[in-house]
KESEKE-762583 format. One record per atom (N, C-alpha, C): residue number from 1; residue in three letters; atom name; x, y, z. Coordinates in steps of 0.001 Angstrom, whole numbers, plus 500000, padded with zeros to 6 digits. Atoms other than C-alpha are relative to their C-alpha. Example, Ala and Ser with C-alpha at 12.3 -4.5 7.8 and 13.67 -1.06 7.14 Angstrom:
<atoms>
<num: 1 | residu: ala | atome: N | X: 500890 | Y: 498810 | Z: 500000>
<num: 1 | residu: ala | atome: CA | X: 512300 | Y: 495500 | Z: 507800>
<num: 1 | residu: ala | atome: C | X: 500900 | Y: 501200 | Z: 500000>
<num: 2 | residu: ser | atome: N | X: 499180 | Y: 498810 | Z: 499940>
<num: 2 | residu: ser | atome: CA | X: 513670 | Y: 498940 | Z: 507140>
<num: 2 | residu: ser | atome: C | X: 499230 | Y: 501090 | Z: 500730>
</atoms>
This chain:
<atoms>
<num: 1 | residu: met | atome: N | X: 501054 | Y: 500694 | Z: 500714>
<num: 1 | residu: met | atome: CA | X: 171513 | Y: 277472 | Z: 132251>
<num: 1 | residu: met | atome: C | X: 500629 | Y: 499144 | Z: 498896>
<num: 2 | residu: gln | atome: N | X: 499445 | Y: 500921 | Z: 500984>
<num: 2 | residu: gln | atome: CA | X: 172132 | Y: 274550 | Z: 129951>
<num: 2 | residu: gln | atome: C | X: 499813 | Y: 500524 | Z: 498576>
<num: 3 | residu: thr | atome: N | X: 500078 | Y: 499591 | Z: 501405>
<num: 3 | residu: thr | atome: CA | X: 172767 | Y: 275098 | Z: 126246>
<num: 3 | residu: thr | atome: C | X: 498697 | Y: 499549 | Z: 499365>
<num: 4 | residu: lys | atome: N | X: 501234 | Y: 500534 | Z: 500567>
<num: 4 | residu: lys | atome: CA | X: 169783 | Y: 272903 | Z: 125378>
<num: 4 | residu: lys | atome: C | X: 498815 | Y: 500911 | Z: 500337>
<num: 5 | residu: thr | atome: N | X: 501071 | Y: 499110 | Z: 499575>
<num: 5 | residu: thr | atome: CA | X: 167464 | Y: 275168 | Z: 127385>
<num: 5 | residu: thr | atome: C | X: 500100 | Y: 501331 | Z: 499275>
<num: 6 | residu: leu | atome: N | X: 499814 | Y: 498728 | Z: 500697>
<num: 6 | residu: leu | atome: CA | X: 168955 | Y: 278313 | Z: 125858>
<num: 6 | residu: leu | atome: C | X: 499577 | Y: 499891 | Z: 498540>
<num: 7 | residu: asn | atome: N | X: 500416 | Y: 500199 | Z: 501388>
<num: 7 | residu: asn | atome: CA | X: 168443 | Y: 276894 | Z: 122366>
<num: 7 | residu: asn | atome: C | X: 498485 | Y: 499938 | Z: 499883>
<num: 8 | residu: phe | atome: N | X: 501458 | Y: 500061 | Z: 499994>
<num: 8 | residu: phe | atome: CA | X: 164811 | Y: 276119 | Z: 123207>
<num: 8 | residu: phe | atome: C | X: 499423 | Y: 501406 | Z: 500144>
<num: 9 | residu: phe | atome: N | X: 500471 | Y: 498630 | Z: 499794>
<num: 9 | residu: phe | atome: CA | X: 164312 | Y: 279676 | Z: 124481>
<num: 9 | residu: phe | atome: C | X: 500139 | Y: 500806 | Z: 498718>
<num: 10 | residu: glu | atome: N | X: 499787 | Y: 499264 | Z: 501249>
<num: 10 | residu: glu | atome: CA | X: 165780 | Y: 281099 | Z: 121259>
<num: 10 | residu: glu | atome: C | X: 498982 | Y: 499584 | Z: 498939>
<num: 11 | residu: lys | atome: N | X: 501005 | Y: 500480 | Z: 500952>
<num: 11 | residu: lys | atome: CA | X: 163431 | Y: 278914 | Z: 119203>
<num: 11 | residu: lys | atome: C | X: 498631 | Y: 500587 | Z: 500335>
<num: 12 | residu: val | atome: N | X: 501252 | Y: 499387 | Z: 499562>
<num: 12 | residu: val | atome: CA | X: 160496 | Y: 280209 | Z: 121264>
<num: 12 | residu: val | atome: C | X: 499946 | Y: 501451 | Z: 499522>
<num: 13 | residu: tyr | atome: N | X: 499950 | Y: 498595 | Z: 500425>
<num: 13 | residu: tyr | atome: CA | X: 161593 | Y: 283798 | Z: 120556>
<num: 13 | residu: tyr | atome: C | X: 499792 | Y: 500112 | Z: 498492>
<num: 14 | residu: asp | atome: N | X: 500122 | Y: 499966 | Z: 501457>
<num: 14 | residu: asp | atome: CA | X: 161894 | Y: 283047 | Z: 116833>
<num: 14 | residu: asp | atome: C | X: 498555 | Y: 499809 | Z: 499559>
<num: 15 | residu: ile | atome: N | X: 501409 | Y: 500239 | Z: 500342>
<num: 15 | residu: ile | atome: CA | X: 158332 | Y: 281688 | Z: 116692>
<num: 15 | residu: ile | atome: C | X: 499148 | Y: 501192 | Z: 500415>
<num: 16 | residu: ala | atome: N | X: 500797 | Y: 498865 | Z: 499505>
<num: 16 | residu: ala | atome: CA | X: 156894 | Y: 284515 | Z: 118804>
<num: 16 | residu: ala | atome: C | X: 500154 | Y: 501223 | Z: 499090>
<num: 17 | residu: lys | atome: N | X: 499773 | Y: 498851 | Z: 500895>
<num: 17 | residu: lys | atome: CA | X: 158441 | Y: 287072 | Z: 116438>
<num: 17 | residu: lys | atome: C | X: 499219 | Y: 499866 | Z: 498690>
<num: 18 | residu: leu | atome: N | X: 500755 | Y: 500231 | Z: 501230>
<num: 18 | residu: leu | atome: CA | X: 156424 | Y: 285518 | Z: 113591>
<num: 18 | residu: leu | atome: C | X: 498494 | Y: 500200 | Z: 500168>
<num: 19 | residu: ile | atome: N | X: 501439 | Y: 499819 | Z: 499756>
<num: 19 | residu: ile | atome: CA | X: 153019 | Y: 286035 | Z: 115244>
<num: 19 | residu: ile | atome: C | X: 499575 | Y: 501331 | Z: 499383>
<num: 20 | residu: pro | atome: N | X: 500404 | Y: 498757 | Z: 500666>
<num: 20 | residu: pro | atome: CA | X: 151237 | Y: 288586 | Z: 113050>
<num: 20 | residu: pro | atome: C | X: 499346 | Y: 501003 | Z: 500950>
<num: 21 | residu: tyr | atome: N | X: 500655 | Y: 498886 | Z: 499306>
<num: 21 | residu: tyr | atome: CA | X: 150057 | Y: 291954 | Z: 114351>
<num: 21 | residu: tyr | atome: C | X: 498507 | Y: 499707 | Z: 500082>
<num: 22 | residu: gly | atome: N | X: 501432 | Y: 500207 | Z: 499823>
<num: 22 | residu: gly | atome: CA | X: 146557 | Y: 291619 | Z: 115808>
<num: 22 | residu: gly | atome: C | X: 499582 | Y: 498556 | Z: 500168>
<num: 23 | residu: arg | atome: N | X: 500285 | Y: 501421 | Z: 499815>
<num: 23 | residu: arg | atome: CA | X: 146816 | Y: 287858 | Z: 116276>
<num: 23 | residu: arg | atome: C | X: 500679 | Y: 499527 | Z: 501281>
<num: 24 | residu: val | atome: N | X: 499403 | Y: 500582 | Z: 498796>
<num: 24 | residu: val | atome: CA | X: 147664 | Y: 285668 | Z: 119275>
<num: 24 | residu: val | atome: C | X: 500190 | Y: 498501 | Z: 499799>
<num: 25 | residu: thr | atome: N | X: 499854 | Y: 501446 | Z: 499960>
<num: 25 | residu: thr | atome: CA | X: 148858 | Y: 282155 | Z: 119938>
<num: 25 | residu: thr | atome: C | X: 500103 | Y: 499595 | Z: 501463>
<num: 26 | residu: ser | atome: N | X: 499920 | Y: 500471 | Z: 498619>
<num: 26 | residu: ser | atome: CA | X: 149194 | Y: 279996 | Z: 123027>
<num: 26 | residu: ser | atome: C | X: 501375 | Y: 499410 | Z: 500288>
<num: 27 | residu: tyr | atome: N | X: 498739 | Y: 500610 | Z: 499568>
<num: 27 | residu: tyr | atome: CA | X: 152125 | Y: 278700 | Z: 125028>
<num: 27 | residu: tyr | atome: C | X: 500087 | Y: 498576 | Z: 499455>
<num: 28 | residu: gly | atome: N | X: 500039 | Y: 501386 | Z: 500447>
<num: 28 | residu: gly | atome: CA | X: 151066 | Y: 275170 | Z: 124151>
<num: 28 | residu: gly | atome: C | X: 500159 | Y: 499854 | Z: 498501>
<num: 29 | residu: ala | atome: N | X: 499872 | Y: 500065 | Z: 501458>
<num: 29 | residu: ala | atome: CA | X: 150802 | Y: 275902 | Z: 120411>
<num: 29 | residu: ala | atome: C | X: 501460 | Y: 500159 | Z: 499591>
<num: 30 | residu: ile | atome: N | X: 498578 | Y: 499825 | Z: 500291>
<num: 30 | residu: ile | atome: CA | X: 154402 | Y: 277128 | Z: 120388>
<num: 30 | residu: ile | atome: C | X: 500762 | Y: 498741 | Z: 500402>
<num: 31 | residu: ala | atome: N | X: 499320 | Y: 501205 | Z: 499529>
<num: 31 | residu: ala | atome: CA | X: 155551 | Y: 274136 | Z: 122441>
<num: 31 | residu: ala | atome: C | X: 499764 | Y: 498834 | Z: 499034>
<num: 32 | residu: thr | atome: N | X: 500330 | Y: 501080 | Z: 500932>
<num: 32 | residu: thr | atome: CA | X: 153743 | Y: 271716 | Z: 120116>
<num: 32 | residu: thr | atome: C | X: 500746 | Y: 500175 | Z: 498682>
<num: 33 | residu: tyr | atome: N | X: 499286 | Y: 499735 | Z: 501248>
<num: 33 | residu: tyr | atome: CA | X: 155229 | Y: 273373 | Z: 117044>
<num: 33 | residu: tyr | atome: C | X: 501480 | Y: 499619 | Z: 500119>
<num: 34 | residu: leu | atome: N | X: 498578 | Y: 500288 | Z: 499785>
<num: 34 | residu: leu | atome: CA | X: 158697 | Y: 272956 | Z: 118548>
<num: 34 | residu: leu | atome: C | X: 500254 | Y: 498526 | Z: 500348>
<num: 35 | residu: gly | atome: N | X: 499837 | Y: 501425 | Z: 499734>
<num: 35 | residu: gly | atome: CA | X: 158058 | Y: 269240 | Z: 119138>
<num: 35 | residu: gly | atome: C | X: 500112 | Y: 499659 | Z: 501474>
<num: 36 | residu: ala | atome: N | X: 499933 | Y: 500193 | Z: 498548>
<num: 36 | residu: ala | atome: CA | X: 157760 | Y: 269621 | Z: 122907>
<num: 36 | residu: ala | atome: C | X: 498625 | Y: 500291 | Z: 500598>
<num: 37 | residu: ala | atome: N | X: 501408 | Y: 499737 | Z: 499676>
<num: 37 | residu: ala | atome: CA | X: 153990 | Y: 269405 | Z: 123405>
<num: 37 | residu: ala | atome: C | X: 499710 | Y: 500220 | Z: 501477>
<num: 38 | residu: arg | atome: N | X: 500271 | Y: 499857 | Z: 498568>
<num: 38 | residu: arg | atome: CA | X: 154185 | Y: 269147 | Z: 127186>
<num: 38 | residu: arg | atome: C | X: 500845 | Y: 501095 | Z: 500659>
<num: 39 | residu: ser | atome: N | X: 499089 | Y: 498968 | Z: 499480>
<num: 39 | residu: ser | atome: CA | X: 156476 | Y: 272151 | Z: 127554>
<num: 39 | residu: ser | atome: C | X: 499427 | Y: 501413 | Z: 499941>
<num: 40 | residu: ala | atome: N | X: 500623 | Y: 498676 | Z: 500034>
<num: 40 | residu: ala | atome: CA | X: 153967 | Y: 275017 | Z: 127546>
<num: 40 | residu: ala | atome: C | X: 500567 | Y: 500902 | Z: 501102>
<num: 41 | residu: arg | atome: N | X: 499465 | Y: 499212 | Z: 498894>
<num: 41 | residu: arg | atome: CA | X: 155295 | Y: 276139 | Z: 130928>
<num: 41 | residu: arg | atome: C | X: 501401 | Y: 500521 | Z: 499680>
<num: 42 | residu: met | atome: N | X: 498657 | Y: 499559 | Z: 500395>
<num: 42 | residu: met | atome: CA | X: 158851 | Y: 276288 | Z: 129532>
<num: 42 | residu: met | atome: C | X: 499920 | Y: 501155 | Z: 498996>
<num: 43 | residu: val | atome: N | X: 500212 | Y: 498889 | Z: 500935>
<num: 43 | residu: val | atome: CA | X: 157561 | Y: 278520 | Z: 126721>
<num: 43 | residu: val | atome: C | X: 499716 | Y: 501259 | Z: 500802>
<num: 44 | residu: gly | atome: N | X: 500277 | Y: 498857 | Z: 499124>
<num: 44 | residu: gly | atome: CA | X: 156183 | Y: 280792 | Z: 129432>
<num: 44 | residu: gly | atome: C | X: 501251 | Y: 500528 | Z: 500672>
<num: 45 | residu: tyr | atome: N | X: 498739 | Y: 499582 | Z: 499381>
<num: 45 | residu: tyr | atome: CA | X: 159527 | Y: 280837 | Z: 131232>
<num: 45 | residu: tyr | atome: C | X: 500872 | Y: 500752 | Z: 499007>
<num: 46 | residu: ala | atome: N | X: 499198 | Y: 499342 | Z: 501043>
<num: 46 | residu: ala | atome: CA | X: 161256 | Y: 281734 | Z: 127979>
<num: 46 | residu: ala | atome: C | X: 499488 | Y: 501415 | Z: 499751>
<num: 47 | residu: leu | atome: N | X: 500572 | Y: 498691 | Z: 500300>
<num: 47 | residu: leu | atome: CA | X: 158865 | Y: 284589 | Z: 127304>
<num: 47 | residu: leu | atome: C | X: 500141 | Y: 500977 | Z: 501157>
<num: 48 | residu: asn | atome: N | X: 499789 | Y: 499114 | Z: 498847>
<num: 48 | residu: asn | atome: CA | X: 159257 | Y: 285941 | Z: 130831>
<num: 48 | residu: asn | atome: C | X: 501321 | Y: 500752 | Z: 499889>
<num: 49 | residu: gly | atome: N | X: 498692 | Y: 499376 | Z: 500127>
<num: 49 | residu: gly | atome: CA | X: 162870 | Y: 286696 | Z: 129964>
<num: 49 | residu: gly | atome: C | X: 500252 | Y: 500627 | Z: 498647>
<num: 50 | residu: ser | atome: N | X: 499823 | Y: 499535 | Z: 501376>
<num: 50 | residu: ser | atome: CA | X: 162233 | Y: 288076 | Z: 126496>
<num: 50 | residu: ser | atome: C | X: 499867 | Y: 501501 | Z: 499814>
<num: 51 | residu: val | atome: N | X: 500281 | Y: 498568 | Z: 500109>
<num: 51 | residu: val | atome: CA | X: 161595 | Y: 291751 | Z: 127273>
<num: 51 | residu: val | atome: C | X: 501072 | Y: 500746 | Z: 499211>
<num: 52 | residu: ala | atome: N | X: 498919 | Y: 499278 | Z: 500667>
<num: 52 | residu: ala | atome: CA | X: 164997 | Y: 292985 | Z: 126098>
<num: 52 | residu: ala | atome: C | X: 500322 | Y: 499444 | Z: 498615>
<num: 53 | residu: lys | atome: N | X: 499683 | Y: 500664 | Z: 501265>
<num: 53 | residu: lys | atome: CA | X: 164932 | Y: 290734 | Z: 123022>
<num: 53 | residu: lys | atome: C | X: 499054 | Y: 500384 | Z: 498860>
<num: 54 | residu: asn | atome: N | X: 500923 | Y: 499521 | Z: 501029>
<num: 54 | residu: asn | atome: CA | X: 162238 | Y: 292608 | Z: 121067>
<num: 54 | residu: asn | atome: C | X: 499061 | Y: 498893 | Z: 499520>
<num: 55 | residu: val | atome: N | X: 500924 | Y: 501095 | Z: 500283>
<num: 55 | residu: val | atome: CA | X: 159843 | Y: 289646 | Z: 121255>
<num: 55 | residu: val | atome: C | X: 498590 | Y: 500454 | Z: 500388>
<num: 56 | residu: pro | atome: N | X: 501373 | Y: 499592 | Z: 499667>
<num: 56 | residu: pro | atome: CA | X: 156076 | Y: 290362 | Z: 121092>
<num: 56 | residu: pro | atome: C | X: 499304 | Y: 498980 | Z: 500909>
<num: 57 | residu: ala | atome: N | X: 500517 | Y: 500993 | Z: 499052>
<num: 57 | residu: ala | atome: CA | X: 155376 | Y: 288209 | Z: 124155>
<num: 57 | residu: ala | atome: C | X: 498550 | Y: 500264 | Z: 500380>
<num: 58 | residu: his | atome: N | X: 501397 | Y: 499687 | Z: 499671>
<num: 58 | residu: his | atome: CA | X: 152066 | Y: 290015 | Z: 124681>
<num: 58 | residu: his | atome: C | X: 499027 | Y: 499230 | Z: 499111>
<num: 59 | residu: arg | atome: N | X: 500859 | Y: 500745 | Z: 500918>
<num: 59 | residu: arg | atome: CA | X: 150707 | Y: 287956 | Z: 121770>
<num: 59 | residu: arg | atome: C | X: 499895 | Y: 498521 | Z: 500350>
<num: 60 | residu: val | atome: N | X: 500063 | Y: 501407 | Z: 499588>
<num: 60 | residu: val | atome: CA | X: 151089 | Y: 284675 | Z: 123671>
<num: 60 | residu: val | atome: C | X: 499175 | Y: 499909 | Z: 501280>
<num: 61 | residu: val | atome: N | X: 500951 | Y: 500121 | Z: 498887>
<num: 61 | residu: val | atome: CA | X: 148264 | Y: 283657 | Z: 126013>
<num: 61 | residu: val | atome: C | X: 499780 | Y: 498516 | Z: 500300>
<num: 62 | residu: asn | atome: N | X: 500240 | Y: 501418 | Z: 499714>
<num: 62 | residu: asn | atome: CA | X: 146952 | Y: 280476 | Z: 127574>
<num: 62 | residu: asn | atome: C | X: 499017 | Y: 499409 | Z: 498986>
<num: 63 | residu: arg | atome: N | X: 500775 | Y: 500712 | Z: 501019>
<num: 63 | residu: arg | atome: CA | X: 144968 | Y: 277889 | Z: 125616>
<num: 63 | residu: arg | atome: C | X: 498539 | Y: 500429 | Z: 499924>
<num: 64 | residu: lys | atome: N | X: 501387 | Y: 499531 | Z: 500002>
<num: 64 | residu: lys | atome: CA | X: 141648 | Y: 279506 | Z: 126553>
<num: 64 | residu: lys | atome: C | X: 499886 | Y: 501474 | Z: 499602>
<num: 65 | residu: gly | atome: N | X: 500013 | Y: 498582 | Z: 500363>
<num: 65 | residu: gly | atome: CA | X: 142668 | Y: 283041 | Z: 125552>
<num: 65 | residu: gly | atome: C | X: 500122 | Y: 500929 | Z: 501184>
<num: 66 | residu: leu | atome: N | X: 499856 | Y: 499214 | Z: 498780>
<num: 66 | residu: leu | atome: CA | X: 143317 | Y: 284215 | Z: 129094>
<num: 66 | residu: leu | atome: C | X: 501392 | Y: 500630 | Z: 500061>
<num: 67 | residu: leu | atome: N | X: 498728 | Y: 499285 | Z: 499899>
<num: 67 | residu: leu | atome: CA | X: 146047 | Y: 286807 | Z: 129693>
<num: 67 | residu: leu | atome: C | X: 500744 | Y: 499575 | Z: 501268>
<num: 68 | residu: thr | atome: N | X: 499367 | Y: 500541 | Z: 498799>
<num: 68 | residu: thr | atome: CA | X: 147895 | Y: 284625 | Z: 132197>
<num: 68 | residu: thr | atome: C | X: 501394 | Y: 500556 | Z: 500238>
<num: 69 | residu: gly | atome: N | X: 498644 | Y: 499480 | Z: 499828>
<num: 69 | residu: gly | atome: CA | X: 151292 | Y: 286270 | Z: 131592>
<num: 69 | residu: gly | atome: C | X: 500062 | Y: 501482 | Z: 500302>
<num: 70 | residu: lys | atome: N | X: 500031 | Y: 498539 | Z: 499881>
<num: 70 | residu: lys | atome: CA | X: 150176 | Y: 289841 | Z: 132255>
<num: 70 | residu: lys | atome: C | X: 500818 | Y: 500545 | Z: 501167>
<num: 71 | residu: gln | atome: N | X: 499234 | Y: 499514 | Z: 498844>
<num: 71 | residu: gln | atome: CA | X: 151955 | Y: 290091 | Z: 135616>
<num: 71 | residu: gln | atome: C | X: 501478 | Y: 500178 | Z: 499673>
<num: 72 | residu: his | atome: N | X: 498597 | Y: 499888 | Z: 500380>
<num: 72 | residu: his | atome: CA | X: 155289 | Y: 289850 | Z: 133769>
<num: 72 | residu: his | atome: C | X: 500283 | Y: 501243 | Z: 499151>
<num: 73 | residu: phe | atome: N | X: 499837 | Y: 498757 | Z: 500747>
<num: 73 | residu: phe | atome: CA | X: 154702 | Y: 293137 | Z: 131949>
<num: 73 | residu: phe | atome: C | X: 499997 | Y: 501170 | Z: 500970>
<num: 74 | residu: glu | atome: N | X: 499991 | Y: 498810 | Z: 499150>
<num: 74 | residu: glu | atome: CA | X: 155460 | Y: 296541 | Z: 133432>
<num: 74 | residu: glu | atome: C | X: 498615 | Y: 500619 | Z: 499982>
<num: 75 | residu: gly | atome: N | X: 501323 | Y: 499402 | Z: 499916>
<num: 75 | residu: gly | atome: CA | X: 152342 | Y: 298308 | Z: 134631>
<num: 75 | residu: gly | atome: C | X: 498950 | Y: 498919 | Z: 500191>
<num: 76 | residu: thr | atome: N | X: 501026 | Y: 500985 | Z: 499670>
<num: 76 | residu: thr | atome: CA | X: 149106 | Y: 296641 | Z: 135588>
<num: 76 | residu: thr | atome: C | X: 499267 | Y: 499450 | Z: 498783>
<num: 77 | residu: asn | atome: N | X: 500776 | Y: 500455 | Z: 501154>
<num: 77 | residu: asn | atome: CA | X: 147467 | Y: 296428 | Z: 132166>
<num: 77 | residu: asn | atome: C | X: 500752 | Y: 500096 | Z: 498679>
<num: 78 | residu: leu | atome: N | X: 499231 | Y: 499802 | Z: 501223>
<num: 78 | residu: leu | atome: CA | X: 150326 | Y: 296741 | Z: 129653>
<num: 78 | residu: leu | atome: C | X: 499723 | Y: 498923 | Z: 498952>
<num: 79 | residu: met | atome: N | X: 500258 | Y: 501076 | Z: 500962>
<num: 79 | residu: met | atome: CA | X: 149729 | Y: 293332 | Z: 128056>
<num: 79 | residu: met | atome: C | X: 498663 | Y: 500229 | Z: 499296>
<num: 80 | residu: gln | atome: N | X: 501323 | Y: 499746 | Z: 500563>
<num: 80 | residu: gln | atome: CA | X: 146055 | Y: 294123 | Z: 127558>
<num: 80 | residu: gln | atome: C | X: 500023 | Y: 501225 | Z: 499094>
<num: 81 | residu: gln | atome: N | X: 499940 | Y: 498781 | Z: 500806>
<num: 81 | residu: gln | atome: CA | X: 146808 | Y: 297631 | Z: 126268>
<num: 81 | residu: gln | atome: C | X: 500700 | Y: 499753 | Z: 498665>
<num: 82 | residu: leu | atome: N | X: 499291 | Y: 500316 | Z: 501238>
<num: 82 | residu: leu | atome: CA | X: 149302 | Y: 296284 | Z: 123722>
<num: 82 | residu: leu | atome: C | X: 499107 | Y: 499219 | Z: 499038>
<num: 83 | residu: leu | atome: N | X: 500893 | Y: 500796 | Z: 500843>
<num: 83 | residu: leu | atome: CA | X: 146800 | Y: 293723 | Z: 122441>
<num: 83 | residu: leu | atome: C | X: 498846 | Y: 500850 | Z: 499462>
<num: 84 | residu: glu | atome: N | X: 501117 | Y: 499153 | Z: 500432>
<num: 84 | residu: glu | atome: CA | X: 143957 | Y: 296240 | Z: 122329>
<num: 84 | residu: glu | atome: C | X: 500454 | Y: 501006 | Z: 498944>
<num: 85 | residu: ser | atome: N | X: 499482 | Y: 499063 | Z: 501003>
<num: 85 | residu: ser | atome: CA | X: 146165 | Y: 298654 | Z: 120369>
<num: 85 | residu: ser | atome: C | X: 500132 | Y: 499324 | Z: 498637>
<num: 86 | residu: glu | atome: N | X: 499933 | Y: 500777 | Z: 501242>
<num: 86 | residu: glu | atome: CA | X: 146379 | Y: 295861 | Z: 117758>
<num: 86 | residu: glu | atome: C | X: 498608 | Y: 499548 | Z: 499548>
<num: 87 | residu: gly | atome: N | X: 501367 | Y: 500325 | Z: 500382>
<num: 87 | residu: gly | atome: CA | X: 142584 | Y: 295513 | Z: 117638>
<num: 87 | residu: gly | atome: C | X: 499419 | Y: 498768 | Z: 500660>
<num: 88 | residu: val | atome: N | X: 500492 | Y: 501188 | Z: 499301>
<num: 88 | residu: val | atome: CA | X: 142241 | Y: 292488 | Z: 119934>
<num: 88 | residu: val | atome: C | X: 499064 | Y: 500458 | Z: 501123>
<num: 89 | residu: ile | atome: N | X: 500998 | Y: 499628 | Z: 498990>
<num: 89 | residu: ile | atome: CA | X: 139128 | Y: 292740 | Z: 122133>
<num: 89 | residu: ile | atome: C | X: 500149 | Y: 499091 | Z: 501214>
<num: 90 | residu: ile | atome: N | X: 499798 | Y: 500747 | Z: 498759>
<num: 90 | residu: ile | atome: CA | X: 139589 | Y: 291722 | Z: 125774>
<num: 90 | residu: ile | atome: C | X: 498977 | Y: 500455 | Z: 501034>
<num: 91 | residu: ile | atome: N | X: 500941 | Y: 499714 | Z: 498912>
<num: 91 | residu: ile | atome: CA | X: 136965 | Y: 291506 | Z: 128509>
<num: 91 | residu: ile | atome: C | X: 500362 | Y: 499084 | Z: 501163>
<num: 92 | residu: asp | atome: N | X: 499629 | Y: 500763 | Z: 498798>
<num: 92 | residu: asp | atome: CA | X: 137908 | Y: 290414 | Z: 132045>
<num: 92 | residu: asp | atome: C | X: 501199 | Y: 499084 | Z: 499761>
<num: 93 | residu: asn | atome: N | X: 498746 | Y: 500715 | Z: 500274>
<num: 93 | residu: asn | atome: CA | X: 141410 | Y: 289336 | Z: 130921>
<num: 93 | residu: asn | atome: C | X: 499850 | Y: 498841 | Z: 499012>
<num: 94 | residu: leu | atome: N | X: 500257 | Y: 501088 | Z: 500947>
<num: 94 | residu: leu | atome: CA | X: 139887 | Y: 287029 | Z: 128277>
<num: 94 | residu: leu | atome: C | X: 499820 | Y: 500578 | Z: 498595>
<num: 95 | residu: ile | atome: N | X: 500100 | Y: 499552 | Z: 501385>
<num: 95 | residu: ile | atome: CA | X: 140350 | Y: 287502 | Z: 124532>
<num: 95 | residu: ile | atome: C | X: 498659 | Y: 499555 | Z: 499428>
<num: 96 | residu: gln | atome: N | X: 501273 | Y: 500294 | Z: 500643>
<num: 96 | residu: gln | atome: CA | X: 137024 | Y: 287709 | Z: 122731>
<num: 96 | residu: gln | atome: C | X: 500276 | Y: 499531 | Z: 498565>
<num: 97 | residu: asn | atome: N | X: 499807 | Y: 500552 | Z: 501354>
<num: 97 | residu: asn | atome: CA | X: 136621 | Y: 285880 | Z: 119397>
<num: 97 | residu: asn | atome: C | X: 501358 | Y: 499317 | Z: 499883>
<num: 98 | residu: phe | atome: N | X: 498673 | Y: 500624 | Z: 499929>
<num: 98 | residu: phe | atome: CA | X: 139676 | Y: 283825 | Z: 120376>
<num: 98 | residu: phe | atome: C | X: 500302 | Y: 499153 | Z: 498764>
<num: 99 | residu: glu | atome: N | X: 499782 | Y: 500871 | Z: 501159>
<num: 99 | residu: glu | atome: CA | X: 139222 | Y: 281342 | Z: 117530>
<num: 99 | residu: glu | atome: C | X: 500344 | Y: 500810 | Z: 498752>
<num: 100 | residu: thr | atome: N | X: 499785 | Y: 499145 | Z: 501161>
<num: 100 | residu: thr | atome: CA | X: 139227 | Y: 284202 | Z: 115015>
<num: 100 | residu: thr | atome: C | X: 501400 | Y: 500602 | Z: 499980>
<num: 101 | residu: val | atome: N | X: 498677 | Y: 499348 | Z: 499947>
<num: 101 | residu: val | atome: CA | X: 142457 | Y: 285854 | Z: 116212>
<num: 101 | residu: val | atome: C | X: 501129 | Y: 499020 | Z: 500307>
<num: 102 | residu: phe | atome: N | X: 498979 | Y: 500992 | Z: 499659>
<num: 102 | residu: phe | atome: CA | X: 144246 | Y: 282619 | Z: 117110>
<num: 102 | residu: phe | atome: C | X: 500857 | Y: 499663 | Z: 498782>
<num: 103 | residu: trp | atome: N | X: 499015 | Y: 500328 | Z: 501031>
<num: 103 | residu: trp | atome: CA | X: 147399 | Y: 281963 | Z: 115067>
<num: 103 | residu: trp | atome: C | X: 500693 | Y: 498718 | Z: 500425>
<num: 104 | residu: asn | atome: N | X: 499424 | Y: 501299 | Z: 499656>
<num: 104 | residu: asn | atome: CA | X: 148482 | Y: 278325 | Z: 115042>
<num: 104 | residu: asn | atome: C | X: 501260 | Y: 499767 | Z: 499149>
<num: 105 | residu: pro | atome: N | X: 498781 | Y: 500176 | Z: 500776>
<num: 105 | residu: pro | atome: CA | X: 152139 | Y: 277921 | Z: 114036>
<num: 105 | residu: pro | atome: C | X: 500044 | Y: 498682 | Z: 499232>
<num: 106 | residu: leu | atome: N | X: 500016 | Y: 501284 | Z: 500719>
<num: 106 | residu: leu | atome: CA | X: 151510 | Y: 274277 | Z: 113054>
<num: 106 | residu: leu | atome: C | X: 499306 | Y: 500145 | Z: 498643>
<num: 107 | residu: lys | atome: N | X: 500737 | Y: 499816 | Z: 501244>
<num: 107 | residu: lys | atome: CA | X: 149054 | Y: 275437 | Z: 110395>
<num: 107 | residu: lys | atome: C | X: 500605 | Y: 501104 | Z: 499138>
<num: 108 | residu: glu | atome: N | X: 499525 | Y: 498818 | Z: 500727>
<num: 108 | residu: glu | atome: CA | X: 150683 | Y: 278745 | Z: 109452>
<num: 108 | residu: glu | atome: C | X: 501422 | Y: 499888 | Z: 499478>
<num: 109 | residu: leu | atome: N | X: 498592 | Y: 500088 | Z: 500379>
<num: 109 | residu: leu | atome: CA | X: 154328 | Y: 277738 | Z: 109193>
<num: 109 | residu: leu | atome: C | X: 500304 | Y: 498631 | Z: 499407>
<num: 110 | residu: gln | atome: N | X: 499559 | Y: 501250 | Z: 500608>
<num: 110 | residu: gln | atome: CA | X: 155791 | Y: 275101 | Z: 106929>
<num: 110 | residu: gln | atome: C | X: 501214 | Y: 499505 | Z: 500780>
<num: 111 | residu: gln | atome: N | X: 498842 | Y: 500526 | Z: 499244>
<num: 111 | residu: gln | atome: CA | X: 158152 | Y: 272841 | Z: 108838>
<num: 111 | residu: gln | atome: C | X: 501000 | Y: 499380 | Z: 499077>
</atoms>
């Protein structure tokens, strides 16, 4: 893998580690924060490989609040269970009150 890609992945991990307990963000919000607005899918690829890196990837969902990355977690409902243990309410793989629990790195972090 190219160094540029690895650096992007590390930046994704750094942002994901800043997501507060009980909050979520989206792949696109991380990509936009990193100046790569059209790279939401690359953020997903990065998070798929983050299990051993102590990254709270369960806090990253799609732009509508859907748990689209859940198949990358061990067990059938681990992503949902982790979020629910933090107080996030999920019905049919969709985060309820998404606007309330959404954490936008562009607004929360000073660049």
